[in-house]
N, C-alpha and C positions, 0 to 999 in steps of 0.2 A: 588641531582640527578647528575649523571656523564655521560659524553660522552665517549664511549668505542671504541677502535679499534677492528678489528675482532678477534684478539688473546686474548681479554679480558682486555687489558691494559686500565686503565682509563686515558684519556688524558686531561680532563678538568672537573673541578667541577663547578656545576651551583647551586647557592643557590635558593631554592624555598620556597614558603610559606607552612606552615604546613597544612593549610586548603585545602581540595580537592575541585577542581572546581565542582559546583553543577551540571553542565550539563552533567558530565560524571560519577558521583558517583551513583552506583546502579541504573542506568537508566533502566535496564531490569525489575526490580521489580516494578517500577512505571509505566510501560506499556506506556511510551511516548517515541517515537524515536525507532529506530532499530539499533542493532549492525550491523556491516557490514556483516551480516549473519554469525553467528559464523563460517561460512566457511571462512570469512575474517580474522579470528583469525589465521588460518593456513597460510593464505597469508602473514601475518606479518612476519612469520619466514621462508619464502620459501628459503631464502639464507642459512639458517641453521647456527647454532652456530659453533664456532671453538671448538677444543678439550678442551680449557681452560674455556669455558663458558657452564654453565648448565642452561637450560631454562625450566621453569615450567609454564604452562599456566592453569589458573583456569577458568572454563567456566561452564555455565548452560548446554549447549549441543553444539555439533559441527555439523553443517549442511553443509557438503561439497558436494553440488549438482553439477552435471556435471562431466565429465571425467577429465577436467583440474584441478578443485578444489580438486577432490579426489586424483589425483596424487600429488598435492601440500601437502595435508594432510599426505599422505603416506611417502612422501619425508622428511617431518618434523619428523615423527616418526623414520625414518631410521637414522636421524641425532641426535637421542636421546633427542628430545624435549618431555617432559612429559606433558600429558594432565590430569588434575585433575578436576573431575566433582563435583559441589556443588549444593545444592538445596536452595530455598528461605528460608527454615526453618533453614539452617545451612550456613550462609554466612561467607566467609573468613574474618579474622580480621588482621589488620596490626598494630603493636605496637613495642615499643622499650623494649628490655629485657636487661637491663644494657646499654651497648653501641652498642648492636647488633640489627639491624632491623630484625624483625621476623614476619612471617605470620602464624597465627593459623587457622586451618581448620578442618573440620570433614570428615574423610575418609569414603566414602559411602560404600565401599566394606568391610572394616574391622570393620566398625561401631565404630570407635575410634576417639578421639580427637588427632590431631597431630600438631606439630609445625615444622617450616622450617626456619632456618636462611638464610637471603638473603642479597645481596648487593644493589639491586635496585628493585623497584616496579614500573611497568608501567601500567597505566590505559588505556584501549581501549576507544577511543572516538566514541560515537555513531553518526549515521547520523540522524538528526532531521529535520522534515518537516519545510518548510518556514512558518513564522507566518502569512503571508497574503494568505496562501493556501485556507483558508476558504472563504475569500472574492472573490478570483478567482473562487472557486467552485460555489458560488452563482451566480456570473456573467455569467458563461458559462453553468450553470445547469449540472455540472458533479459531480459524487460522490467522497467522501473522505472516507478512512478507519478509523479505531479506532485510529491509530497512526498519522493521519493527512496527509498521502500520498494519491495520487490520485489512484482510482481503475479503471482498465481496464474493458471492457465489458465482456471478458472471458479470464482467464489467459492462456488457451491452444488454443482456437479456434480464439480469437480476441485479441491478446496480446497488440496491439498498438492502438486499437479502444476504444472510449468511447461509451456508450449507445446513447449519443447524436450524431446524424449524422454530419459529416463534421469537427469533432474535434478529434485530435489524440494525443497520449501520448507517450513519450519516455524519457529515462534517469532516473536520480535519483529522479525525482519528484514522481515516483511511487514506490520507494524503493531503497535500496542499490544496486548499480551495478558497475562493473568495467568498464574500458575504452572500452574494446572489446564489452561488452554487450551494452553500451550506443551507440557506433557507429553502431552496428547491428540494434538496435531499431530505431535509427534515419533514417537509410536507409529504414527500413520497413515502418515507418510512412510516409516518403516521397513517397514511392511507392503506399501506400494505398491512399494518397491524390491525386496522379496523375491519379488514375483510373477514377473517375467521371469527372475530367477535360478533359482527353483524349476522354472519351466516349461522353461527351457533354450533358448528361442527368442523372437524378437520379431516381432510382427505389423506388417508395413509397410503404409503407405498405398497404396491402389490407384491413386490419382492421384499420380504422381511424375514427375520430370523424366527425360528420356531423351536421350542424346547421339548425334548422327549423326557418327560418327568421320570420315566422308568429308568433311564440311563443317568440322569443328572445326579451328581453327588453334592451339589452346593458348594463347590470349591471356590467360586467367585472369580476364576481366571477370566471368564468371558466378560464379566462386568468391568474388570480392570483394563481389558483390551478395547472395549467399545469407545470410539472417539466421540460419540454423541450422547453418552450417558443414558442409553436406551435400555439398559439391563440392570435389574436389581436382584438381590438375593434375599429371599424372605422365607420364614418358616410357614409351612402349610401342613395339610393332613399327612403328606408323605415325608415330612421333615424339611430341611433346608433345601430349597430349590431355586433355580434361576427363573426370573420372569422377564419377559420382553414387553416394553412399552411400544406397541405397534406404531403409534402416531409419531414417535421420535426416531424409530429405526429407519435407516437409509439403505439397508441391504448391502452393506459393504463386504460382509463375510468375514470380518476379523475374528468374531466370536467363534464361528464354525471352524476356522483354521486353527484356533488356539485351544479348543476344547479337548482335553486329554481323553474324555470318555465318549467322544463323538455323539454327544447328546444334542448339539446345536446343528441344525440344518437350515438351509435357505429355501424358502418356499419357491417352487418352480425351478430350483437349481439344486436338487438333492444329488447325492453321490451317484445314485442309480441312474438318474436322468443324464448326468454328465458322462457317465461311462457308456451308456447306450449311444449318446450323441457322438462320442469319440469313436466307438466301434463302427458306427454307420459311416463316418467320414473316412476311416481307414478302408472300409469295404469299397467305398466309392472310388477311392484312389487306385486300389488294386484292380478293380474292374475297368 
């Protein structure tokens, strides 16, 4: 590996091991970790090469979302950066051909095997989720995606909110982001958190769980099933009973489905209401 000046002059040789670090080799195919959005690939060359340097970028695809990244990609193309697409079935190969470092690849347009002599091969390092993200996810009752990053409530409508009320997300814990995006998300998360604090109260869901204390035996099954930690079991005048934190309840119905004593019901969605609704639907179909 060598360090280059902008004119292409190698100023320093750096000996490196022949083994490629596992965390960056073919990360895309193993579906763990995210490239800095192949839009970040264009970001790598935004300064552009000099006339003495030829840059070729091998990629699965280039996702240059947003005006700024699209301009960066176009600027790289203007500076003669070549983008070569490959598929998982035809991965690029790096090998020595005599004394010449060579990249072999399958040209998707020409449908031919091609080779390219190169002076330097640079692997793009992916952003990988923190190993303790799963533990934090269980603790806060917030979801993780396939790649181990946190998932917001809605990517368009609630980009810094979790489904769990009172917890907000920003930065690279939800995926690759640049400095501008991280700062914007942080300001948005702070603003969202300030709303209930300044208002002084929280609006609860109309559809929430309700406990029939006469039927509840305090077994705690509902509390263990609740994905939002909205149920606690505490001792009261009638003994150990479940209690629902209305502000945290999302009305998912997990507790009602799991309660062996049928002590948990959903407001506005009781068994009686659902049965009547079903019978009315059947009657309408018959008529």
